[in-house]
N, C-alpha and C positions, 0 to 999 in steps of 0.2 A: 504494500500500500504506500502511496506517495504521501509524505507528510505535508502539513500546511505550509511549511517553509520552502518546499520544493515543488511548486506548481509547475506543471509542464506547459510550456508556452504553446499557443495554437500553431505557430510556425513550425516548432519542433515536431509536434504531433503530425502535422501534414507531411513533413519530410520523412519522419520515421515510418509512417504508414506507406509511403511510396516505396521505401526500401523493403519493408516487410512484405508488401504485395509482390514485389519483384522476386523475393526469396520464397514465395509461395509455391514454386515448382520444385518437386523433389530433386530433379536433376541439377537445378541451380544450387540447392543446398549441398549436394554431393560435390559439385565443382568447388564451391566456397570452402568446404571442409578440406578438400584435397589441396587447395592453395594455402591453407593455414600454415603449412610448414615451409613455404617459400614459393618463389616463382616457378612456373611451369610453361612449357610450350603447348600449343593446341594439340600437337601430336602426342605428347606425354599424357595430356588429360584424356584424350579419346581412347588411347590404348589402355591406360591404367584403370579407367572407369568403364571400359567396354561400351563406349558410346560412339555413335557415328560422328565422324569429323564435322560434317555440315551442321549437325545439331549442336555440337559443342561450340562451333563458331557463332551460331545464332544466339545461344545463351550468353556467350561472352560479350557479344555486341550489346545485347539488352542490358547486361549488368554493367558494362562500361558506360553506356549512355546514362545510367542512373547512379554513377559514381561508387559502385560496389567493387569493381576491379579496375586496375590500371594496367598499362602495358608499356613495354619498351621494345623497339625494333632493332634487330641485329641482322643486317642483310635482308633475307626474305623470311626470317623467323621472328615470330612475335612471342615475347615472354610476358605472361600474365601473372599478376599478384593482387593481393587484396589491397584496396585503396586506403583503408584506414582501420584503426583499432575498434571502431564502432561495430564493424562486421564480426571481428574476432570475439567481442563481448557477447554478441548475439549467439554465436556458436557455443561459447562457454556456458551461457545461460541454458541453452538447450541441453547440453551435456549434463549440467547439474540437475535439471528437472528429470531427465531420463534416469540418472543414478538414484534419485529419491523415489521415483516410481518403481524402479527395479528392486530396490531394497525394501519396499513396502512402507517407507516413511510417509509417503503421500499416497492417497487413494484416489485414483482418477483413471478412467478408461476413455480412450478416444472412441467416439461413436463414428461408425462408417455409414454414410448415407446409402440408402437403397436406390439404385438407379434403374 
């Protein structure tokens, strides 16, 4: 819960919602998690995560456009990395929640919608 001293500004809420919406795709979360330990090429990402290269490139473009990842170019190769610590903090929070759920400290079940 956010204390009265730490009200979240409407601007921050808007920007955070944009990032969280972008991270709402499971493949993007996998890519972000993979980039957590350092920069990777598109080839490394698609091979190690067993994803098609065009799909990886598409996800990286979306995440770059929304300031989640950054890249540097070396010849024809692009090296992607996380753009800031905010993204790492989100991953750490997700890991902490998973650990608490797995240990039984927290009781929560994700509901899966029927399609």
